C-alpha beads as a LAMMPS data file, in Angstrom:
LAMMPS data file: protein, C-alpha beads

112 atoms
111 bonds

1 atom types
1 bond types

-500.0 500.0 xlo xhi
-500.0 500.0 ylo yhi
-500.0 500.0 zlo zhi

Masses

1 110.0

Atoms # bond

1 1 1 -466.415 108.881 -331.302
2 1 1 -466.343 110.888 -334.511
3 1 1 -465.250 114.517 -334.407
4 1 1 -468.001 117.093 -334.708
5 1 1 -468.207 119.006 -337.977
6 1 1 -466.932 122.570 -337.804
7 1 1 -468.185 125.155 -340.266
8 1 1 -466.303 128.277 -341.334
9 1 1 -468.229 131.562 -341.323
10 1 1 -467.110 135.008 -342.432
11 1 1 -466.552 137.555 -339.666
12 1 1 -469.109 140.338 -339.682
13 1 1 -466.560 142.726 -341.244
14 1 1 -466.033 140.241 -344.104
15 1 1 -469.714 140.049 -345.078
16 1 1 -469.860 141.776 -348.470
17 1 1 -472.942 143.251 -350.112
18 1 1 -472.331 141.639 -353.544
19 1 1 -472.083 138.156 -352.004
20 1 1 -475.197 138.668 -349.859
21 1 1 -477.191 139.956 -352.826
22 1 1 -475.995 137.047 -354.962
23 1 1 -477.046 134.578 -352.241
24 1 1 -480.466 136.216 -352.032
25 1 1 -480.941 136.384 -355.813
26 1 1 -481.987 132.735 -356.185
27 1 1 -485.669 132.033 -355.355
28 1 1 -484.945 128.758 -353.530
29 1 1 -482.361 130.388 -351.266
30 1 1 -484.650 133.347 -350.689
31 1 1 -487.394 130.947 -349.626
32 1 1 -484.927 129.273 -347.243
33 1 1 -484.098 132.672 -345.727
34 1 1 -487.817 133.419 -345.313
35 1 1 -488.278 130.109 -343.452
36 1 1 -485.362 130.957 -341.173
37 1 1 -486.690 134.469 -340.570
38 1 1 -490.096 133.030 -339.624
39 1 1 -489.017 129.970 -337.644
40 1 1 -485.574 130.701 -336.225
41 1 1 -483.042 127.879 -336.099
42 1 1 -484.029 124.683 -337.919
43 1 1 -482.440 121.446 -339.071
44 1 1 -481.212 122.199 -342.588
45 1 1 -483.249 119.301 -343.993
46 1 1 -486.390 121.283 -343.095
47 1 1 -485.365 123.922 -345.647
48 1 1 -485.739 121.490 -348.537
49 1 1 -487.119 118.111 -347.504
50 1 1 -487.831 117.180 -351.128
51 1 1 -484.459 118.331 -352.470
52 1 1 -481.541 116.019 -353.192
53 1 1 -479.024 116.255 -350.350
54 1 1 -476.355 117.625 -352.722
55 1 1 -478.656 120.465 -353.838
56 1 1 -479.555 121.349 -350.266
57 1 1 -475.887 121.311 -349.252
58 1 1 -474.955 123.542 -352.198
59 1 1 -477.548 126.181 -351.338
60 1 1 -476.972 126.178 -347.578
61 1 1 -473.198 126.350 -348.116
62 1 1 -473.579 129.359 -350.379
63 1 1 -475.771 131.080 -347.782
64 1 1 -473.200 130.280 -345.068
65 1 1 -470.186 131.406 -347.095
66 1 1 -471.904 134.694 -347.974
67 1 1 -472.571 135.408 -344.291
68 1 1 -476.353 135.151 -344.486
69 1 1 -476.683 132.124 -342.187
70 1 1 -474.874 130.439 -339.307
71 1 1 -474.563 126.644 -339.387
72 1 1 -473.634 124.338 -336.524
73 1 1 -473.509 120.595 -336.083
74 1 1 -475.723 118.998 -333.471
75 1 1 -475.146 115.265 -333.557
76 1 1 -476.243 114.100 -336.985
77 1 1 -478.217 117.280 -337.565
78 1 1 -477.022 120.394 -339.330
79 1 1 -478.693 123.302 -337.540
80 1 1 -478.988 126.572 -339.436
81 1 1 -480.153 130.052 -338.505
82 1 1 -480.308 133.471 -340.105
83 1 1 -477.534 135.874 -339.063
84 1 1 -480.148 138.619 -338.724
85 1 1 -478.298 140.699 -336.096
86 1 1 -475.008 140.569 -338.016
87 1 1 -476.709 141.481 -341.285
88 1 1 -478.671 144.267 -339.601
89 1 1 -475.456 145.695 -338.141
90 1 1 -473.632 145.439 -341.476
91 1 1 -476.466 146.451 -343.831
92 1 1 -479.314 148.037 -341.823
93 1 1 -482.759 147.102 -343.119
94 1 1 -481.534 144.902 -345.983
95 1 1 -483.013 141.550 -344.924
96 1 1 -486.347 143.028 -343.857
97 1 1 -486.604 144.989 -347.111
98 1 1 -485.765 141.975 -349.277
99 1 1 -488.181 139.695 -347.430
100 1 1 -490.957 142.302 -347.457
101 1 1 -490.647 142.559 -351.243
102 1 1 -490.632 138.816 -351.891
103 1 1 -493.533 136.418 -351.781
104 1 1 -493.436 132.714 -352.477
105 1 1 -495.890 133.270 -355.338
106 1 1 -493.030 134.989 -357.191
107 1 1 -491.085 131.729 -357.381
108 1 1 -490.836 130.138 -360.802
109 1 1 -493.343 127.322 -361.237
110 1 1 -491.997 123.777 -361.645
111 1 1 -492.130 122.478 -365.184
112 1 1 -494.840 119.843 -365.634

Bonds

1 1 1 2
2 1 2 3
3 1 3 4
4 1 4 5
5 1 5 6
6 1 6 7
7 1 7 8
8 1 8 9
9 1 9 10
10 1 10 11
11 1 11 12
12 1 12 13
13 1 13 14
14 1 14 15
15 1 15 16
16 1 16 17
17 1 17 18
18 1 18 19
19 1 19 20
20 1 20 21
21 1 21 22
22 1 22 23
23 1 23 24
24 1 24 25
25 1 25 26
26 1 26 27
27 1 27 28
28 1 28 29
29 1 29 30
30 1 30 31
31 1 31 32
32 1 32 33
33 1 33 34
34 1 34 35
35 1 35 36
36 1 36 37
37 1 37 38
38 1 38 39
39 1 39 40
40 1 40 41
41 1 41 42
42 1 42 43
43 1 43 44
44 1 44 45
45 1 45 46
46 1 46 47
47 1 47 48
48 1 48 49
49 1 49 50
50 1 50 51
51 1 51 52
52 1 52 53
53 1 53 54
54 1 54 55
55 1 55 56
56 1 56 57
57 1 57 58
58 1 58 59
59 1 59 60
60 1 60 61
61 1 61 62
62 1 62 63
63 1 63 64
64 1 64 65
65 1 65 66
66 1 66 67
67 1 67 68
68 1 68 69
69 1 69 70
70 1 70 71
71 1 71 72
72 1 72 73
73 1 73 74
74 1 74 75
75 1 75 76
76 1 76 77
77 1 77 78
78 1 78 79
79 1 79 80
80 1 80 81
81 1 81 82
82 1 82 83
83 1 83 84
84 1 84 85
85 1 85 86
86 1 86 87
87 1 87 88
88 1 88 89
89 1 89 90
90 1 90 91
91 1 91 92
92 1 92 93
93 1 93 94
94 1 94 95
95 1 95 96
96 1 96 97
97 1 97 98
98 1 98 99
99 1 99 100
100 1 100 101
101 1 101 102
102 1 102 103
103 1 103 104
104 1 104 105
105 1 105 106
106 1 106 107
107 1 107 108
108 1 108 109
109 1 109 110
110 1 110 111
111 1 111 112
């Protein structure tokens, strides 16, 4: 039986504002965070079903490493959830403020 994947996450005291803001500065990642805020924990593939796996992995890894999300393995799935309580404790109101000010219509349109 193969060993389960283990993901490294920053402790709450290690979550830094510049890294969080950088993670939230990209429209695709911000959309992923909105999905997580609305739906709770999901299989990471649900955050970008049309994205190449490498692109999805890049963006979810950046969110994890910045402390915005928590990722855990569940069989072949990669379950991901927003670290809302940790972020609220570290930076009160930040996630709600960012999400309230962002709508999906603000995303750049795909080039035809």
